[in-house]
C-alpha positions as CSV (number, residue, x, y, z in Angstrom):
1,M,-3.5,16.0,23.3
2,A,0.2,16.3,23.9
3,A,2.3,18.5,21.4
4,P,4.4,16.6,18.9
5,D,8.0,16.3,19.8
6,A,9.8,18.4,17.1
7,T,13.2,16.8,18.0
8,D,11.9,13.4,17.0
9,P,13.6,12.8,13.5
10,D,10.5,10.5,12.6
11,V,8.0,13.6,13.0
12,P,8.7,16.2,10.5
13,V,6.7,19.5,11.5
14,G,5.1,21.2,8.5
15,R,1.9,22.9,7.5
16,R,-1.2,21.7,9.7
17,D,-3.6,21.3,6.7
18,K,-4.6,17.7,7.2
19,I,-7.8,16.6,8.7
20,Y,-7.3,13.0,10.2
21,L,-10.1,10.7,10.9
22,I,-9.4,8.1,13.6
23,G,-11.5,5.4,15.3
24,F,-12.4,1.7,15.0
25,S,-13.4,0.1,11.7
26,A,-17.0,0.8,10.7
27,T,-17.3,4.1,12.6
28,G,-17.9,5.9,9.3
29,K,-14.4,7.3,8.7
30,S,-14.3,6.5,4.9
31,H,-18.0,7.4,4.0
32,S,-18.4,10.4,6.1
33,G,-14.9,11.6,5.4
34,R,-15.4,11.3,1.7
35,L,-18.6,13.4,1.9
36,A,-16.9,15.9,4.3
37,A,-13.9,16.4,1.7
38,Q,-16.6,16.9,-0.9
39,S,-18.2,19.7,0.8
40,L,-14.9,21.2,1.6
41,G,-13.5,20.8,-2.0
42,A,-10.6,19.0,-0.3
43,D,-8.7,15.9,-1.3
44,F,-9.9,12.6,0.3
45,V,-7.5,9.7,1.1
46,D,-8.3,6.2,2.5
47,M,-5.3,5.0,3.8
48,D,-6.3,1.3,3.7
49,R,-7.1,1.5,0.1
50,L,-4.0,3.4,-0.7
51,I,-1.9,0.6,1.0
52,V,-3.8,-2.1,-0.9
53,D,-3.4,-0.2,-4.2
54,R,0.4,0.2,-3.7
55,T,1.3,-3.2,-2.4
56,G,-1.2,-5.2,-4.4
57,K,-2.3,-7.1,-1.5
58,Q,-5.4,-7.1,0.7
59,I,-4.7,-5.9,4.4
60,S,-5.4,-9.5,5.5
61,E,-2.8,-10.8,3.1
62,I,-0.3,-8.5,4.3
63,F,-0.8,-9.6,7.8
64,A,-0.7,-13.4,6.8
65,D,2.2,-13.1,4.5
66,D,4.4,-10.4,6.1
67,G,3.2,-10.1,9.6
68,E,1.6,-7.3,11.7
69,D,5.0,-5.5,12.2
70,E,5.4,-5.1,8.5
71,F,2.0,-3.8,8.0
72,R,2.3,-1.2,10.7
73,R,5.6,-0.1,9.2
74,I,3.9,0.3,5.8
75,E,1.1,2.0,7.5
76,R,3.4,4.5,9.4
77,E,5.3,5.2,6.1
78,T,2.1,5.8,4.3
79,L,0.9,8.2,7.0
80,R,4.1,10.2,6.6
81,E,3.9,10.3,2.9
82,V,0.3,11.5,3.0
83,S,1.0,14.1,5.7
84,E,3.9,15.6,3.8
85,E,1.9,16.3,0.7
86,R,0.8,19.9,0.2
87,G,-2.8,21.0,0.4
88,R,-6.0,20.5,2.4
89,M,-6.8,16.8,2.8
90,V,-9.3,14.8,4.8
91,V,-7.5,11.3,5.7
92,S,-9.4,8.3,6.7
93,T,-6.8,6.3,8.9
94,G,-6.7,2.7,9.8
95,G,-8.2,1.5,13.0
96,G,-4.7,0.9,14.7
97,V,-2.9,4.0,13.3
98,P,-3.2,6.1,16.7
99,V,-1.6,3.1,18.8
100,D,1.9,3.9,17.6
101,H,2.9,7.2,19.3
102,R,4.9,8.2,16.2
103,N,1.7,8.2,14.2
104,R,-0.1,10.4,16.9
105,D,3.0,12.8,16.8
106,M,2.8,12.9,12.9
107,M,-0.9,13.7,13.0
108,A,-0.6,16.5,15.8
109,A,2.2,18.1,13.8
110,H,0.3,18.2,10.5
111,G,-3.3,18.8,11.2
112,L,-6.6,18.3,13.1
113,T,-7.5,14.8,14.4
114,I,-11.2,13.9,14.7
115,R,-12.1,10.7,16.5
116,L,-15.3,8.9,15.2
117,M,-17.0,6.7,17.8
118,A,-19.6,4.0,18.1
119,S,-20.6,1.2,20.5
120,A,-19.0,-2.3,19.9
121,E,-22.5,-3.5,19.1
122,T,-23.0,-1.0,16.5
123,I,-19.6,-1.5,14.9
124,H,-20.3,-5.3,14.9
125,A,-23.5,-4.8,13.1
126,R,-22.1,-2.4,10.6
127,I,-19.0,-4.8,9.9
128,N,-21.6,-7.6,9.2
129,R,-23.9,-5.7,6.8
130,P,-24.0,-7.6,3.5
131,L,-22.8,-4.6,1.4
132,A,-19.9,-3.9,4.0
133,R,-18.8,-7.6,3.6
134,K,-18.3,-6.8,-0.3
135,N,-15.7,-4.0,0.5
136,R,-12.7,-5.1,-1.7
137,Y,-10.0,-3.3,-0.2
138,S,-10.1,-3.0,3.6
139,G,-11.5,-6.4,4.2
140,W,-14.9,-5.9,5.9
141,G,-16.3,-8.6,8.1
142,P,-14.5,-10.5,10.9
143,A,-13.4,-13.3,8.5
144,V,-11.0,-11.0,6.7
145,R,-10.3,-8.2,9.2
146,P,-6.8,-9.2,10.6
147,M,-7.5,-7.8,14.1
148,L,-10.8,-9.6,14.2
149,A,-9.8,-12.9,13.0
150,G,-10.6,-16.1,15.2
151,S,-14.2,-15.0,16.0
152,E,-16.4,-18.1,15.7
153,S,-19.6,-16.4,16.4
154,D,-21.6,-13.2,16.5
155,E,-21.2,-12.9,20.3
156,A,-17.4,-13.5,20.2
157,S,-17.2,-10.9,17.4
158,V,-18.7,-8.3,19.6
159,E,-16.5,-9.4,22.6
160,R,-13.5,-9.0,20.4
161,V,-14.6,-5.5,19.2
162,Q,-15.0,-4.5,22.8
163,E,-11.7,-5.8,23.6
164,L,-10.0,-3.9,21.1
165,L,-11.9,-0.8,21.8
166,V,-10.7,-1.0,25.5
167,E,-7.0,-1.7,24.5
168,R,-7.0,1.3,22.1
169,E,-9.0,3.8,24.2
170,D,-6.0,5.6,25.6
171,A,-4.4,5.8,22.3
172,Y,-7.5,7.2,20.7
173,A,-8.2,9.6,23.5
174,A,-4.5,10.9,23.3
175,A,-4.6,11.5,19.7
176,A,-8.1,13.0,19.2
177,D,-8.5,16.9,19.2
178,V,-12.2,16.4,19.1
179,A,-14.7,13.5,18.9
180,I,-17.9,12.7,17.2
181,D,-20.3,10.0,18.4
182,T,-21.9,8.4,15.2
183,E,-24.3,6.1,17.1
184,G,-27.6,6.0,15.2
185,R,-26.5,8.5,12.8
186,E,-26.3,8.4,8.9
187,P,-23.0,9.3,7.0
188,P,-24.2,12.7,5.6
189,D,-25.2,13.9,9.2
190,V,-21.7,12.8,10.5
191,A,-20.0,14.4,7.6
192,A,-21.8,17.8,8.3
193,E,-20.5,17.7,11.8
194,I,-17.0,16.9,10.6
195,V,-17.2,20.0,8.3
196,A,-18.4,22.2,11.2
197,L,-15.6,21.1,13.5
198,I,-13.1,21.9,10.7
199,R,-14.4,25.3,10.1
200,T,-14.2,26.0,14.0
201,N,-11.0,24.2,14.8
202,T,-8.7,25.3,12.0
203,D,-6.9,28.5,10.7
204,D,-8.2,27.7,7.1
205,P,-11.9,27.2,7.7
206,E,-12.9,27.1,4.0
207,G,-10.2,24.3,3.2
208,K,-8.3,26.6,0.8
209,A,-4.9,25.6,1.8
């Protein structure tokens, strides 16, 4: 991953004490990330939930009322604010966060970025689980996930997930310091690997920053 451009005024360089989880929706960023943070005694932030709490709108409502560009601006500012807070923190980012190079630079300047991966078929199955559809803040299920809107069948949904994975591949690869394949794995297992990677890839292995 390229080093952040310290001359870019949009990218303040500070303490590298954040752990960013990136990847497509339903790769386990929120569930596994929360468990990893608990193991480390670190704070946990879900960016989608934070945006919903602050704006009082569902992600899909922001897209519908204000447009994707406005959502991405809010997302970028939220990432900045979280990154500039002091202390070790595990951050579950939105699926589109790494697409903006300013976000990639921000994450590189402030911490370790871990990519969680899964196949399009697995992602589609997870998104359509009954429990996942009830998630109140990030809009689980194709009907309320803005970037998956317009899918009229299960097959179309899988195709749309695959299309977005391909579109975002270069951005995900550029942003990630390390990657974890979550295929066929439960959140506690993924969380344990996140913790192991944190302990071997940071200067503060016990998360005491």
